[in-house]
N, C-alpha and C positions, 0 to 999 in steps of 0.2 A: 610448422604446425598447421593442422587442418583449418582452413578458412571457415569462419562462422559469421553469422549475421547478429548484430546487436540491435534490437527492437526496443526503443524508448517510447513509453507511453505516459500521458499525463495522469497523474493520481488525484490530487485534490488541489493543486496549485499550478498555475502557468508560469509563475515568476521564477521558479526554480530550474526552469529548462536549460537556460543558457549556461549556468554554472555546471549542470550535469553534463552537457555536451562538450564543453571545454575541458572538463577534467578526463573524459573519455579520450579526447584527442591527445592529451598530454601523457596520459598513463597507459596507452594501449598500442604499442608499436607492432603488435602481431597482426597478421592479415585478417581483415574483417570488412564486412558491409555494414552500413549504418542506415537504419530506417526509423523515422520519427512519426508517431501517430498521435494526432491531437484532434479532439472533437470539440466544438463550440468555442474555439479561440477567436478573439476579435480580429478583424482584418488588419489592423496595425500590427499586432503581434505576428500574424502569419507572414506579413510582408517582411518584418524584421528578421524572422527565423530564416526565410527564404534567402534574404541577402547575405546573412552570416554564415549559413550552413548548406545552402542549396547546391554548392559545388562539390560537397563531399557526403551528402546524405539525401536519401529518398524521403521526402516529406509528404505524408498522407494526411490530408485535412478532411474532416467531416463537419457537417453543418451543426449537428446536435452533439451535447456531451456524450462521451463514451466512458463506460465502465472499464475496469482493468481487463476483463475477459474480452470484450469487444475489441479493444485496442490490441490485445496480443493476437487474437485470431487474425485481424486485418494485417498485422505486421508479419505473421508467419506466413500467410498465403502469398504475400509479396516477396518472400525470401527465396533464394535459389540454392542455399546451402543446406546441408543436412542437419547442422546445429544451429540453435539460436539462443542468444542470451536475452532474457525478457526482463526488462528493468523499468522501474518507475523513475520519473523525471526528478525525484528529490533525493536521488542517490548520488554519492560521490565515490567513484572508485579510487583505489590506491594502486600505486606501482606494483606490477606483477600480479595483478588480479585475474587476468584472463587465462593465461596458460594453465594454471593448476585446474581450473574448472574443466577445460577441454581434455586434459590428460587423465583426470579422474574419470570422466565419461568414457573415454577409450579404454581405460584399464578395467572398469567395473561393468560396462554396457549398461549403465543407468539411463533411464529415460529422463531423469531430473537430478541436477547437482546444485546444491545451494552453498554458498560461501559463509564465512563469518560475517555477520551483519551487526555493525556498531550503531549506537545511537548518540554517540559523542566520540571525540578523539580517543578516549580511553575507557569506554564503557560498552559492554556487549548488550545488544538488543536481543539477538537470538543466534545460537550456534546449532542450527537444526531444530526440529520440532517433534514432540510426541503428542499423540491424541489419546487422552485418558477418558474412558467411558465408565460411568457407574450407573446403576439401575435402582429405580424406585417403583415398586408395584409393577413391574414388567416394562416400564418405560426407560428407554436409554437416554442419558444425558451426557453429552459430550463436553469435555474441557480441554482447552488448548494449552500445551506446556511449551514455553519458549526456553530451550535448554540454555543454561548459563546466563540467563537474563540478569542484568545488573551486575555482573562480574566485572572486575578490571581487565582491561586488555592493553598491554604495552608492546614490547618488541617480540611478539611471537608467543606461543604457549605450548602446553604439552597435550592439547586436544589431538585426537586422532580421527582419521578418516573413517566414516561408518555409516550404516544405513539409518534412515530417518522415516517417520511416518508421512511427513510432508515437509514442505520448505516455505518460508515467508516469501510473499509476492515480491517484496522489494527488489530482489534480484534472484534469478534462476537461470541456469542453463538447461535447455531441453532438447530432446531429439524431435524434430518437427513433425515427421510423417505420422508416428503413433500418437502424438499429442493431438493433432488435427483429427485423426481418424477416430479417436476415442472421445472427441469433444471434451477434452480434459478441462478446458476453461469454458465454463457454462455461461452464456450471456445473460441468463435469467438471475444471476447472483451478483448483487452489487458488493457485498461484503462476505467473508468467510470463504472465498473462492480458494484460498491456499488449502483448506481442509478438503473442499470437494475435489479439487484436482488430485490431492494425494489419495483419496479413497478411490477415485476412477483408475488411476495408475496401478494401485495395489490389487484392485479387483481383476486387472488384466494380467497380473503376475510380473509387473515390471518394477524394477528396482529404483530407489530413490536414495541418494547419498549426500553426505555432508563432507565438504572439502575445507580443512582448517587452514591451509596455506593460502587461500584467496580471502582477501578482506576487502569489504566495501563498507561505507558509512551512509546510514539513513539520516537525513536531516529532520529529526523528529521535531525540532524547535524552530524551523524556518518561519520567519514572519509572513503574515497574510498581506499581500499587496491588494490595492483596490481592484486590480484586474482579476484577482483570484476570488472575490466575494462570491459571485454567482455559482461558480464551479464548486467551491467548498460548501456552500449551502446545499447545493443539489447532492453532492457526494456523500455528505453525512447526515442527510435526512433520515431520521429513525424509523419512519413509516415505511420508506422504501426499503431500508435495510431489513426491517422485520418481515416484509413481504418475501424477500430472498431467503430469510432463515426459515420461514414456514415452508417454502419450496424445497429447501435443503431437507427438512424433516420428512417431507413426503417422499423425497428421493431416496433417502438412507435410513429412515427410520430412527433418527437421533436428533433429539432436541439440542441444539448447539448454542442456546442462549447462556450457557454455563449456569444453568438454574437460575436465571435472572441477573446474574452477576455482571454480564456484559452491558446491561442497561446502564449501570453506573459509569463504566468506562466511556460509552458513547456520549453520555451527557458531559462527563468531563472534558472530553475532546472537543465537544461543540462549544465549550467555554472560550475557545480562542477567538470566536466571533460573536459579537453581541447581537442584539435585536435590531438596533438602529441601522447598521449597514445592510443587514439582511432585507430589511424593509426598504431602504433607500440606498442601493449600492453606489457608493461615490466615495472619492478620497476624503471629502469633508466628513461624511457620516462615519467613515472609518477612523479619522482623527479624533472626532468628538468621543467616539466609543472608547478609544484607548485613553485619552485624557480622563474620562469619567472612571475608568478602571484604575488608573493611577491614583485618582482622588480618593475613591473608596478604599483602596489599600492603605493609604497614607493617613486617613483620618476617619476611621470607622466610628470612634465615640462622638466626634463632632457631627457626624452625619445622621445621627439618631432620628431627627425629623424627616429624613428622606427614605427611611426604611419601608414605609408603606408604598411609595411609588416604585422602590426597587423591587418589592415583593410582587407587585402587579407586573413589572417588566419581566421578571423572571418567570412568572407563570404564563405570560403571553409567549415567550421564547419557548418553554417547554412544550406549550400547544403547537407552536409553529413548527418545531423540529420532530414532533411525534413521540415526546418522551413519555407521555401518559399512556400511549397505546401499547407499550411494552409490558410484559408480564413482570411482576415484581420478584426481587430476589427472595429466595426461601429464608435468607437471614434478615429480612426487613420485617 
């Protein structure tokens, strides 16, 4: 099989990297190079990763946090192969995952191939993607469709290889030269880079495909460790994401906030990390935050006297992450 490079970048946690790399080692007998790109990782982590993986991977460390586009571009520039798999570090590959991606690219000449992406052992996150656009008074509103989202997946399926509008960033195989030349991964975009890259490749007339016989799992419920707090807070800051969304709209003429609906998703995703550890990043603050969360869920009625402080904390967190800066959903 043609040799390719696997580029692993940190998404919103550092703590998932070791499991990701160990799974790659266990499930990837095909010839490949391995590059790890991490920005803003503490020195202790960098030393541990170098000790554990330095003999079989090229590790690229940057001082500041990196978004997915920045990490991917750095990794591709360091690669010497024609093809690269670009993967977030919260992905766990499954046996037989790599060969089908490479074969699909060779047989279709696709610039990008995306596998089946699960979000649990037996549930699909996405099997390729479609971009739906609707219009209101001449303004275009884009909506992201994750094909087969929430459907069960067990020992294979009847899904077929086929073209897609874009692919989830969790795991993609790409042809390096046109991807870098077209700047398909735009450093200015913190979120929604999957749609931006899909539109960039499509504008150049390059095909994007889904390969159903390659399967990986995205760890959607991976716990946040203390070492992840600052990265997670930076990665999901809604003000920074909104800046990228406005940049996307200027670039493509499409409002991609999903008519305000994505605001609710971002707020819900940010609920994984409370205000206290964001203000005071430490194992102690994280532990207190989790204990308070369990207490709230287990005794809502008994905690009625605490509703006012909870309301204050919730509003402070909404301000901290930039929730109130986002346009409201048309359904609100």
